C-alpha positions in Angstrom: -88.0 4.1 125.3 -90.4 1.2 125.1 -91.8 0.4 121.6 -94.3 -2.1 122.8 -97.2 0.2 123.1 -99.7 0.8 120.3 -98.5 4.4 119.6 -94.9 3.3 119.5 -95.8 0.4 117.3 -97.4 2.8 114.8 -94.3 5.0 115.0 -92.2 2.0 114.3 -94.3 1.0 111.3 -94.2 4.6 110.1 -90.4 4.9 110.1 -89.9 1.5 108.6 -91.7 2.7 105.5 -89.9 6.0 105.2 -87.2 6.6 102.6 -85.2 8.8 105.0 -82.7 6.9 107.2 -83.8 7.0 110.8 -82.3 5.7 114.0 -83.6 6.1 117.5 -81.2 6.0 120.5 -82.3 5.5 124.2 -80.9 7.5 127.1 -78.0 5.0 127.4 -76.8 5.6 123.8 -78.1 2.3 122.5 -80.1 1.8 119.3 -83.8 1.4 120.2 -85.1 1.5 116.7 -83.9 1.8 113.1 -85.2 1.4 109.6 -83.9 -0.4 106.6 -83.0 2.9 104.9 -80.5 3.5 107.8 -78.9 0.1 107.4 -78.6 0.7 103.6 -77.2 4.2 104.0 -74.4 3.1 106.4 -73.7 -0.2 104.6 -74.9 -2.3 107.6 -75.5 -5.9 106.6 -77.5 -6.7 109.6 -81.3 -6.1 109.6 -82.8 -3.2 111.7 -84.0 -5.7 114.3 -80.5 -7.2 114.7 -78.9 -3.9 115.5 -81.2 -3.0 118.4 -79.2 -2.7 121.5 -76.0 -1.9 119.7 -73.9 0.9 121.3 -74.4 4.0 119.0 -70.8 5.3 119.7 -69.5 2.0 118.4 -71.8 2.1 115.4 -70.6 5.6 114.6 -66.9 4.5 114.8 -67.7 1.7 112.4 -69.3 4.0 109.9 -67.1 7.0 110.1 -65.0 5.9 107.1 -68.0 6.6 104.9 -67.6 10.4 105.6 -65.3 12.8 103.8 -63.9 14.0 107.2 -64.3 11.0 109.5 -63.0 12.6 112.7 -65.1 15.7 112.1 -68.1 13.5 111.8 -67.4 12.0 115.2 -66.6 15.3 116.8 -69.7 17.0 115.6 -71.9 14.0 116.6 -70.4 14.1 120.1 -71.0 17.9 120.3 -74.6 17.5 119.3 -75.1 14.8 121.9 -73.6 17.0 124.6 -75.7 20.0 123.8 -78.9 18.0 123.4 -80.3 20.9 121.3 -82.3 20.2 118.1 -80.4 20.4 114.9 -82.2 20.9 111.6 -81.0 20.5 108.0 -77.3 20.2 108.7 -75.3 19.2 105.7 -72.9 16.3 105.9 -70.6 15.2 103.1 -69.8 11.6 102.5 -67.1 10.0 100.3 -68.0 9.6 96.7 -69.5 13.1 96.4 -72.5 12.0 98.5 -74.4 14.6 100.5 -76.7 14.1 103.5 -79.0 16.4 105.4 -78.9 15.5 109.1 -81.6 16.3 111.7 -81.2 15.6 115.5 -84.3 15.5 117.7 -83.7 15.1 121.4 -86.6 13.5 123.3 -87.6 14.6 126.8 -90.4 13.3 129.1 -91.3 15.5 132.0 -88.1 17.4 131.5 -86.0 14.2 131.6 -83.9 13.2 128.7 -84.9 9.8 127.4 -83.3 9.5 124.0 -83.1 11.0 120.6 -83.8 10.5 116.9 -81.4 11.0 114.1 -82.8 11.5 110.6 -80.6 11.4 107.5 -81.9 12.5 104.1 -79.9 11.7 101.0 -79.6 14.9 99.0 -77.0 13.6 96.5 -79.4 13.8 93.5 -80.4 17.3 94.6 -76.8 18.5 94.8 -75.9 16.8 91.5 -78.8 18.6 89.8 -77.8 21.9 91.6 -74.2 21.5 90.4 -75.3 20.8 86.9 -77.6 23.9 87.0 -74.7 26.0 88.3 -72.5 24.7 85.5 -75.1 25.4 82.9 -75.8 28.9 84.3 -72.1 29.7 84.3 -71.8 28.4 80.7 -74.7 30.6 79.6 -73.2 33.6 81.4 -69.8 33.0 79.8 -71.4 32.6 76.4 -73.3 35.9 76.9 -69.9 37.7 77.5 -68.0 36.0 74.8 -67.7 37.0 71.2 -68.8 33.9 69.2 -66.4 34.5 66.3 -63.1 35.3 68.0 -63.6 33.6 71.4 -62.6 36.7 73.4 -64.8 39.0 75.5 -67.6 40.8 73.7 -68.9 44.4 74.0 -71.0 43.4 77.0 -68.0 41.9 78.7 -66.0 45.1 78.1 -68.9 47.3 79.4 -68.9 45.2 82.6 -65.2 45.1 83.2 -64.0 48.7 82.2 -65.9 50.4 85.1 -64.4 47.8 87.5 -60.9 48.4 86.3 -61.4 52.1 86.3 -62.8 52.1 89.8 -59.9 49.9 91.1 -57.3 52.3 89.5 -59.0 55.3 91.1 -59.3 53.8 94.6 -55.7 52.4 94.6 -54.2 55.4 92.8 -52.7 53.2 90.1 -52.6 53.9 86.3 -55.0 52.3 83.8 -54.4 52.6 80.1 -56.8 51.5 77.3 -56.1 51.0 73.7 -58.8 50.8 71.0 -57.6 48.9 67.9 -59.3 49.2 64.5 -58.4 47.2 61.4 -57.7 49.6 58.6 -59.9 49.4 55.4 -61.7 46.3 56.7 -64.7 46.9 54.5 -62.4 46.5 51.4 -61.2 43.2 52.7 -64.8 41.9 53.0 -65.6 43.4 49.5 -62.6 41.9 47.8 -62.2 38.5 49.6 -65.7 37.9 51.0 -66.9 37.7 54.5 -65.4 34.3 55.3 -61.9 35.6 54.7 -62.9 38.8 56.6 -63.9 36.7 59.6 -60.6 34.9 59.4 -58.8 38.2 59.5 -60.8 39.2 62.6 -59.8 36.0 64.3 -56.2 36.5 63.2 -56.0 39.9 64.9 -57.9 38.6 68.0 -55.4 35.7 68.4 -52.5 38.0 67.9 -53.7 40.3 70.6 -54.6 37.4 72.9 -51.2 35.9 72.7 -49.4 39.2 73.0 -51.0 40.7 76.1 -49.8 40.2 79.7 -51.8 38.0 82.0 -53.0 41.1 83.9 -54.3 42.7 80.8 -57.8 42.3 79.4 -58.9 42.1 75.8 -62.3 42.2 74.1 -64.0 42.8 70.8 -66.0 46.1 70.8 -67.8 45.1 67.6 -67.1 45.0 63.9 -63.4 45.4 63.4 -62.7 47.2 66.7 -60.9 45.7 69.7 -60.0 47.0 73.1 -57.1 46.2 75.4 -57.1 47.3 79.1 -53.7 47.6 80.8 -54.0 48.0 84.5 -51.2 49.3 86.7 -49.4 50.5 83.5 -48.1 54.0 83.0 -48.9 55.8 79.8 -45.2 55.7 78.8 -45.0 51.9 79.3 -48.3 51.3 77.6 -47.3 53.4 74.6 -44.0 51.5 74.3 -45.8 48.1 74.5 -48.5 49.1 72.0 -46.0 50.6 69.5 -44.1 47.2 69.6 -47.4 45.4 69.3 -48.3 47.5 66.2 -44.8 47.2 64.6 -44.6 43.4 65.0 -48.0 42.5 63.5 -48.0 40.5 60.3 -51.0 40.0 58.0 -52.7 36.6 57.7 -51.5 34.4 55.0 -55.0 34.3 53.5 -54.5 37.8 52.2 -52.2 38.7 49.3 -51.9 42.2 50.6 -50.8 43.8 53.8 -53.4 44.3 56.5 -52.7 46.9 59.2 -54.5 48.5 62.1 -54.7 51.8 63.8 -54.7 52.4 67.6 -56.0 55.1 69.9 -54.8 55.2 73.5 -55.6 57.0 76.7 -54.8 56.8 80.4 -57.5 57.0 83.1 -57.4 60.2 85.2 -58.5 60.1 88.9 -61.0 62.9 88.5 -62.7 61.6 85.4 -65.4 59.0 84.6 -64.3 55.9 82.7 -66.5 57.1 79.8 -64.3 60.1 79.5 -61.2 57.8 79.3 -63.0 55.7 76.6 -64.0 58.8 74.6 -60.4 60.1 74.6 -59.1 56.8 73.3 -61.8 56.9 70.7 -60.9 60.4 69.6 -57.2 59.4 69.4 -58.3 56.5 67.1 -60.2 58.9 64.9 -57.1 61.1 64.7 -55.0 58.1 63.7 -57.5 57.4 60.9 -57.4 61.0 59.8 -53.6 61.1 59.7 -53.5 58.2 57.3 -54.1 55.0 59.4 -51.6 52.3 60.3 -50.3 54.3 63.3 -50.7 54.7 67.1 -52.0 58.0 68.5 -51.9 58.7 72.3 -54.3 61.1 74.0 -52.2 63.1 76.5 -55.1 64.7 78.4 
């Protein structure tokens, strides 16, 4: 390709003033034209004029260490050159968490291949901003599903997860047990000690449950003084034993000079029932525990 004509001179002037890194190869694989942005991107100390005529394969080998996967960079470059098909907006990752968008434009005259143009756009700032946005979005999502006081899942979290756990249990024919836990006479704690001590009592129960459950279990605060524990792949018999131990081993927080207890209602999901039915049965079992004097575990058998 001859860059002596007026049109080519205008093209040369155009790319020299572009922020994107551009290099033009001739049909022999030699650099015909490059801009300063290309030299800067690939840490080339020579000027664009000084690298004209350099073998592009050699130049790529000299620059491959700048890429996260050097050999893949070379392999993909050779594949593109063999195919001689346009490539648009291909992402390439460099070392140092740097991202490029690569375009390949083959040039033909009268059907004859006469060279190509590589265009590299630095998208690092875009990807950093995108990563920060994703992190912020994830943080907001987690905050929306987390109880601000206790740090465990909130009611929205439980409402999202219970149907998923229930559906998994039904599809895989595995048991799922849930326990609803309610602190006994919690209003009297707030009335006698104040809301700050009441909040500490809620945190105390949440921490106790959080450190007691298995890694496969799920815990959340339903609201007020009520909590829920989901126990996947756990039979009603095993779940009842675990919850009975959980109930028996609980000790009141030191901020109270009287014993604090909780009541529990339990149920196990049935294959032919909606998760709301399972939740309602656990709720009814909890009410029964309250009616029978509190500080006990009641299991719904059906």
